[in-house]
C-alpha positions in Angstrom: -13.6 -26.9 -15.4 -11.4 -27.2 -12.7 -8.8 -26.2 -10.9 -6.6 -27.2 -8.1 -5.0 -25.0 -5.4 -2.5 -25.9 -2.5 -2.0 -23.4 1.0 0.0 -23.8 3.4 -1.4 -23.3 6.9 0.5 -22.6 9.8 -2.0 -22.6 12.3 -5.3 -23.3 12.8 -7.4 -20.9 10.8 -9.9 -20.0 8.3 -8.0 -19.0 5.2 -9.6 -16.5 2.5 -9.8 -18.3 -0.8 -12.7 -15.8 -2.2 -9.6 -14.2 -4.8 -8.5 -17.8 -5.9 -12.4 -19.2 -6.4 -13.1 -15.5 -8.0 -9.5 -15.7 -10.5 -11.1 -19.5 -11.0 -13.9 -18.2 -12.4 -12.4 -15.5 -14.4 -10.3 -18.1 -16.2 -12.7 -20.3 -17.2 -14.8 -17.7 -19.3 -18.3 -18.7 -18.3 -20.8 -15.7 -17.7 -23.8 -17.6 -15.4 -23.6 -21.1 -13.5 -22.1 -22.6 -10.3 -19.3 -23.2 -8.8 -18.2 -25.7 -6.2 -15.4 -25.3 -3.8 -14.2 -28.7 -2.4 -11.5 -29.7 0.3 -10.3 -33.2 0.5 -8.9 -33.4 4.2 -10.8 -34.7 7.1 -9.2 -32.1 9.6 -10.4 -29.4 7.4 -13.3 -27.4 5.7 -14.2 -25.0 3.4 -17.1 -22.1 5.1 -18.8 -18.9 3.7 -19.0 -16.3 6.5 -18.1 -12.4 7.3 -14.6 -11.1 5.8 -15.3 -7.6 7.6 -14.4 -7.8 10.8 -11.7 -10.2 11.5 -13.3 -10.5 15.2 -16.1 -12.6 13.4 -13.5 -15.1 12.8 -11.6 -15.3 16.2 -15.0 -15.7 17.6 -16.0 -18.9 15.7 -12.6 -20.1 16.1 -12.8 -19.3 19.7 -17.0 -21.2 20.1 -15.7 -24.4 17.6 -12.7 -24.5 20.5 -15.4 -24.5 23.6 -18.1 -26.6 21.6 -15.5 -29.3 20.5 -12.9 -29.5 22.9 -9.9 -32.0 23.4 -10.9 -35.3 25.6 -9.1 -38.4 27.0 -11.7 -40.2 26.2 -10.9 -39.9 22.5 -9.7 -42.8 21.1 -8.2 -42.1 17.6 -4.3 -42.8 18.0 -3.7 -39.5 16.3 -5.1 -37.0 18.8 -6.6 -35.0 16.8 -10.1 -36.5 16.7 -11.3 -32.7 17.7 -10.4 -31.6 14.3 -12.0 -34.2 12.7 -15.6 -33.0 14.3 -14.8 -29.3 13.5 -14.3 -30.6 9.9 -17.9 -32.4 9.7 -19.4 -29.3 11.6 -18.6 -27.3 9.5 -18.0 -29.8 5.9 -15.9 -29.9 2.8 -17.9 -28.4 0.4 -19.3 -24.8 -0.8 -21.9 -24.7 -3.9 -22.0 -20.6 -4.8 -23.6 -19.1 -7.9 -22.0 -16.6 -10.1 -23.9 -14.3 -12.6 -21.5 -12.3 -15.0 -18.7 -13.7 -13.9 -19.0 -12.6 -10.4 -19.8 -14.4 -7.2 -23.3 -13.5 -6.3 -22.4 -13.2 -2.2 -23.0 -11.1 0.3 -22.0 -8.0 1.2 -20.1 -8.6 3.9 -19.4 -12.8 2.9 -15.8 -14.1 1.9 -14.8 -17.9 0.9 -13.0 -19.9 4.0 -10.5 -23.1 4.1 -10.5 -24.0 7.5 -7.8 -25.5 8.7 -8.1 -27.2 12.1 -5.2 -29.8 12.4 -2.2 -27.7 11.8 0.5 -27.1 10.0 -0.3 -28.8 7.0 0.5 -28.7 3.4 -3.7 -28.4 1.9 -5.3 -28.8 -1.4 -8.7 -27.3 -2.6 -10.4 -27.8 -5.4 -13.1 -25.4 -7.4 -15.2 -26.8 -10.3 -16.8 -24.1 -12.1 -20.0 -25.3 -14.5 -22.2 -23.6 -16.7 -25.6 -23.1 -17.1 
């Protein structure tokens, strides 16, 4: 079973979609399996990281900005090459295990939609598969 979800992003950032993913698993009725979260955009991504301390997200965004700054030599006409590079670095898919209907995340982990080219109306998909 797969579900489609929409997200409006106002600024560059990591948007916590953990509850949406958990809800998709609950709705499918499968107890054990694999859940794939996929982002069909070239300037956004999906990641798993800490969701307990918001400073981690701040630091990750700061690190990405420093690692991939704007460059006058970029040739892409839309001027968002750094967003494309960040998207490729983060990736557009995460695969998560779940058991007894619960995501097998670590204590501090959450699932994030990563926006690098805001504001946008974004989509992501959650595919739930049983054993």
